[in-house]
C-alpha positions in Angstrom: 96.5 72.9 61.4 99.8 74.5 60.3 102.9 73.6 62.2 104.5 76.6 63.8 107.5 74.9 65.3 109.5 72.3 63.4 111.2 70.7 66.4 109.2 71.3 69.6 109.5 69.5 72.9 107.1 69.0 75.8 108.2 68.4 79.4 106.0 67.0 82.1 107.9 68.1 85.3 107.6 66.4 88.7 109.7 66.6 91.8 112.0 63.7 91.0 111.5 63.0 87.3 110.9 64.8 83.9 109.1 63.1 81.1 110.0 64.5 77.7 108.7 64.2 74.2 110.2 65.6 71.0 108.5 65.9 67.6 110.8 65.8 64.6 110.2 66.6 60.9 108.5 63.7 59.1 106.4 62.7 62.0 109.1 61.0 64.1 108.6 61.1 67.9 111.3 60.7 70.6 110.5 60.1 74.3 112.6 60.0 77.4 112.6 60.2 81.2 115.2 62.1 83.2 116.0 62.8 86.8 115.6 66.3 88.2 119.0 66.4 89.8 121.6 68.6 88.2 123.4 65.7 86.4 120.0 64.4 85.2 119.1 67.9 83.8 122.4 68.2 82.0 121.6 64.9 80.3 118.1 66.3 79.4 119.7 69.4 78.0 122.2 67.5 75.8 119.4 65.2 74.7 117.2 68.2 73.6 120.2 69.9 71.9 121.1 66.7 70.1 117.6 66.6 68.6 117.8 70.2 67.5 114.9 71.3 69.6 114.2 75.1 69.2 111.3 75.5 71.6 110.4 73.7 74.9 107.1 73.8 76.7 107.0 73.3 80.5 103.9 73.1 82.6 104.0 75.4 85.6 103.5 73.1 88.6 104.6 74.4 92.0 108.2 75.3 92.0 109.6 72.2 90.4 109.8 73.8 87.0 112.4 76.4 88.1 115.5 74.2 88.0 114.5 72.8 84.6 113.8 76.2 83.2 117.0 77.7 84.5 119.1 74.8 83.1 117.6 75.1 79.6 117.0 78.8 79.1 120.5 79.6 77.8 120.4 76.9 75.0 116.9 77.1 73.6 113.6 79.0 73.9 111.7 77.8 76.9 108.0 78.5 77.4 106.5 78.3 80.9 102.8 77.3 80.3 99.8 77.9 82.6 98.2 74.6 83.5 94.7 76.2 83.1 95.4 76.7 79.4 96.2 73.0 78.7 93.1 71.0 79.3 93.7 67.5 78.1 91.2 64.8 77.2 89.7 63.2 80.4 90.5 59.5 81.0 94.0 59.7 79.3 96.0 61.0 82.2 99.6 59.7 82.2 103.0 61.5 82.3 103.8 60.5 78.7 100.4 61.7 77.5 100.9 65.0 79.3 104.3 65.5 77.7 102.9 64.6 74.3 100.0 67.0 74.7 102.3 69.9 75.8 104.5 69.2 72.7 101.5 69.3 70.4 100.3 72.6 71.8 103.8 74.1 71.3 104.0 72.6 67.8 100.8 74.2 66.5 101.1 77.5 68.5 98.0 76.9 70.6 99.3 78.3 73.9 101.1 81.5 75.0 104.1 81.5 77.4 103.8 82.9 81.0 106.0 85.8 82.0 109.4 84.7 83.5 111.6 87.7 84.4 115.4 87.7 83.5 117.9 86.3 86.0 118.8 89.7 87.7 115.1 90.4 88.4 114.6 86.8 89.7 117.5 87.2 92.2 116.0 90.5 93.3 112.6 88.9 93.6 113.9 86.2 95.9 115.5 88.8 98.2 112.5 91.1 98.3 110.0 88.3 98.9 112.0 86.9 101.8 112.4 90.4 103.3 108.7 90.9 103.1 108.1 87.6 104.8 110.4 88.5 107.6 108.8 91.9 108.1 105.4 90.2 108.3 106.9 87.7 110.8 108.2 90.7 112.9 104.7 92.1 113.0 103.3 88.8 114.2 105.9 88.6 116.9 105.1 92.2 118.0 101.4 91.1 118.3 102.4 88.0 120.3 104.3 90.2 122.7 101.3 92.4 123.3 99.2 89.3 124.0 101.6 88.0 126.5 101.7 91.4 128.3 97.9 91.5 128.3 97.8 88.0 129.8 100.1 89.3 132.6 98.0 92.4 133.1 100.7 94.8 131.8 98.8 97.6 130.0 101.9 99.3 128.6 100.5 99.5 125.1 97.5 101.6 126.5 99.9 104.3 127.6 103.0 104.1 125.4 102.4 104.5 121.6 105.5 102.3 120.9 106.0 99.4 123.2 109.3 98.5 121.5 110.7 102.1 121.8 113.6 102.9 124.1 111.4 103.3 127.1 109.4 100.2 126.4 112.4 98.1 125.8 114.0 99.2 129.1 110.8 98.4 131.0 110.5 95.0 129.3 114.1 94.1 130.1 113.6 95.1 133.7 110.4 92.8 133.8 112.4 89.9 132.4 115.2 90.5 134.9 112.6 90.2 137.8 111.7 93.8 138.6 108.0 94.1 139.1 107.8 97.3 141.2 105.6 99.7 139.1 107.5 102.7 140.6 110.8 101.5 139.5 109.5 100.4 136.1 107.8 103.7 135.4 110.9 105.6 136.3 112.6 104.0 133.3 110.6 106.2 131.0 112.4 108.9 129.0 111.5 111.8 126.9 107.8 112.8 126.5 106.7 109.5 128.1 107.7 110.9 131.5 104.7 113.2 131.4 102.6 110.0 131.8 104.3 108.6 134.9 101.0 108.2 137.0 99.4 106.3 134.1 102.5 104.2 133.6 102.6 103.2 137.3 99.0 102.0 137.1 99.6 100.2 133.7 102.7 98.4 135.1 101.0 97.1 138.2 100.5 93.5 137.0 100.6 89.7 137.6 103.9 89.3 135.7 105.4 85.9 136.6 108.3 83.7 135.6 106.7 82.0 132.6 105.8 85.5 131.3 109.4 86.5 131.6 110.5 83.4 129.7 108.1 84.2 126.8 108.9 87.9 126.7 112.6 87.2 126.7 112.1 84.8 123.8 110.0 87.3 121.8 112.5 90.1 122.3 115.4 87.9 121.3 113.6 86.9 118.1 112.7 90.5 117.3 116.4 91.4 117.6 117.3 88.6 115.2 114.6 89.7 112.8 115.7 93.3 112.9 119.3 92.2 112.1 118.2 89.9 109.3 115.9 92.5 107.7 118.9 95.0 107.8 121.2 92.5 106.1 118.6 91.7 103.4 118.0 95.4 102.8 121.7 96.0 102.2 121.8 93.0 99.8 118.7 94.3 98.0 120.3 97.8 97.6 123.2 96.1 95.8 121.0 93.9 93.6 118.7 96.8 92.6 121.6 99.2 91.8 121.3 98.5 88.0 117.6 99.5 88.2 118.1 102.6 90.3 116.4 104.8 87.7 113.3 102.6 87.6 113.1 102.5 91.4 113.4 106.3 91.5 110.5 106.6 89.0 108.3 104.2 91.0 109.0 106.1 94.2 107.3 109.2 92.7 103.9 107.5 92.7 101.7 108.5 95.8 101.6 105.6 98.2 104.8 103.9 97.0 107.8 104.1 99.3 111.3 102.8 98.6 110.6 99.2 99.9 107.4 98.9 97.9 109.1 100.3 94.8 111.8 97.6 95.1 109.2 94.9 95.7 107.1 96.0 92.7 110.1 96.1 90.4 111.1 92.6 91.5 107.7 91.3 90.5 107.3 92.7 87.0 110.8 93.8 86.0 112.0 96.9 84.3 111.1 96.0 80.7 107.5 96.8 79.9 107.8 95.7 76.2 107.1 92.0 77.3 103.6 93.0 78.2 102.9 95.1 75.1 100.2 97.4 76.3 99.0 98.8 79.6 95.7 96.9 79.4 97.6 93.6 79.0 99.9 94.5 81.9 96.8 95.1 84.1 95.3 91.8 82.8 98.4 89.9 83.7 98.3 91.4 87.2 94.6 90.5 87.5 93.5 94.0 88.5 90.8 94.3 85.8 87.3 92.8 85.4 87.1 89.2 84.2 85.6 88.4 80.8 83.0 85.5 80.8 80.5 85.5 78.0 78.4 82.5 76.9 75.4 82.3 74.6 75.5 86.0 74.1 75.1 86.7 77.8 77.6 88.4 80.0 78.2 86.4 83.2 80.4 87.1 86.3 83.0 89.7 85.8 85.0 88.7 88.8 88.7 89.3 88.6 90.8 86.1 88.5 93.6 85.4 90.9 96.9 87.1 89.9 100.5 86.9 91.1 100.2 86.7 94.9 103.3 88.7 95.9 102.5 91.5 93.3 99.0 91.7 94.9 100.5 92.2 98.3 102.7 95.1 97.1 99.9 96.6 95.1 97.6 96.5 98.1 100.2 98.3 100.2 100.7 101.0 97.5 96.9 101.5 97.0 96.3 101.8 100.8 99.0 104.4 101.0 97.7 106.3 98.0 94.1 106.6 99.3 95.5 108.2 102.5 97.3 110.9 100.7 96.0 114.5 100.5 95.0 116.3 97.3 96.0 113.5 94.9 94.2 112.0 91.9 94.4 108.5 93.4 92.8 109.5 96.7 90.1 111.5 94.8 89.4 108.5 92.5 89.0 106.2 95.5 86.7 108.7 97.3 84.6 109.0 94.2 84.1 105.3 93.7 83.8 104.0 97.2 80.2 105.2 97.9 79.0 103.3 94.7 81.3 100.3 94.6 82.4 99.7 98.1 85.9 99.7 99.6 87.2 96.5 97.9 86.3 97.4 94.3 87.3 101.0 94.7 90.7 99.8 96.0 91.2 97.5 93.0 90.4 100.4 90.7 93.1 102.4 92.5 95.5 99.5 92.0 94.6 99.5 88.3 95.4 103.2 88.0 98.7 102.7 89.7 99.7 99.8 87.4 98.7 101.8 84.2 100.7 104.7 85.5 103.7 102.5 86.2 103.5 101.0 82.7 103.7 104.4 81.0 106.3 105.8 83.4 108.7 102.9 82.7 108.0 102.9 79.0 108.6 106.6 78.6 111.1 107.0 81.4 109.0 109.8 83.0 108.2 110.5 86.6 104.7 110.4 87.9 102.5 113.4 87.1 99.6 113.8 89.4 96.4 115.2 88.0 95.4 116.7 91.4 92.7 116.0 93.9 90.3 118.4 92.1 90.6 116.6 88.7 87.1 115.2 88.7 85.7 118.6 89.7 87.6 120.4 86.9 86.7 117.7 84.4 83.0 118.5 84.8 81.4 121.7 83.4 81.2 124.1 86.4 77.9 125.7 85.1 76.3 122.3 84.8 77.4 121.3 88.2 76.1 124.5 89.7 72.7 124.0 88.1 72.5 120.4 89.5 73.3 121.6 93.0 70.8 124.4 92.8 68.2 122.0 91.6 68.9 119.8 94.6 68.5 122.7 97.0 65.3 123.8 95.4 63.9 120.2 95.6 64.5 120.5 99.4 62.3 123.7 99.5 65.0 126.4 99.3 64.9 129.4 97.1 68.4 129.8 95.6 69.8 132.8 93.8 73.4 132.3 92.8 75.8 134.8 91.4 79.3 134.2 90.0 82.1 135.1 92.5 84.1 138.2 91.5 87.4 137.3 89.8 90.4 137.5 92.1 93.1 139.9 91.0 
């Protein structure tokens, strides 16, 4: 095989140690072992630079590759490699053998690098992922609060649409402070909720005791902390995403994508679509396309592989929002596919359409152009569709005589 890289290096990365191998012109091989602390990685960097290494391959294992990648990316070309693409010979599993195998794959160009976004996008990604995790934690705490209230016989959620609104908060604080009289608690309602005072009195008649007060107070305190934390993270994200304001604005024009989802999506795949090449490769990287498994001339399972987890979360949120919109292409596409494919596959098809649209929008710097909810009706020949519908009615025993509607002035 032809050597593609003259001075490649392969790194087998672990939590506390990195095993490295360098191939030099003439067949010389250099090996070394280095600590993963910052001083140890500085020694590794100087060792690689001293050997004139131009490309380094790192196997993507957990999160341990990150500190190594970030230390070397400014001095040489670093490729993050998918472990599934590097099957070694069974029975020869050692750290040195792994580093040697990675180096050979890099040397002869037998692997492709995984996508690693630039530093500004990585920083934005850390912020958006942590905010998303805190939003999900807030949702779990809200559910815990309702379970505690149900345990105490407080049916506030059956009357008030928002238990954590102003009225609900006031009632919960009064319960924590020891007030259990349903008349007094119901009188804390404000606004439109006062029209439900009789139902509130009945819902607030309960077995609320001391241990319930302790739990509710703890949940409310944690909710306040999470609200403050989410607000601080959102402010930090606004500053980090400022250089990409145009891209966020474009993403926000897609049905189903709000500002937070747009920021999260951008943090996952970045603003530069040229790294993916084509829209189909972009969708394949995100794993929102059918799998390809052929053997002996026979097509086997076309199940989609697992893609980036956080991207899947944001895409799911976007697709669920899109299918609930009115008179849009994405909602029409989902409605058209769901009877035949089911909810899950129709939703993945919607996610695929969203991703393809995003690729072209960011590539061309154009806002989203919706084809309309009647796109599939307009795409079909009206006369042919009319004949099909008439044929269905006649098959049911009806005599149909259809005339074209007069043109509207």
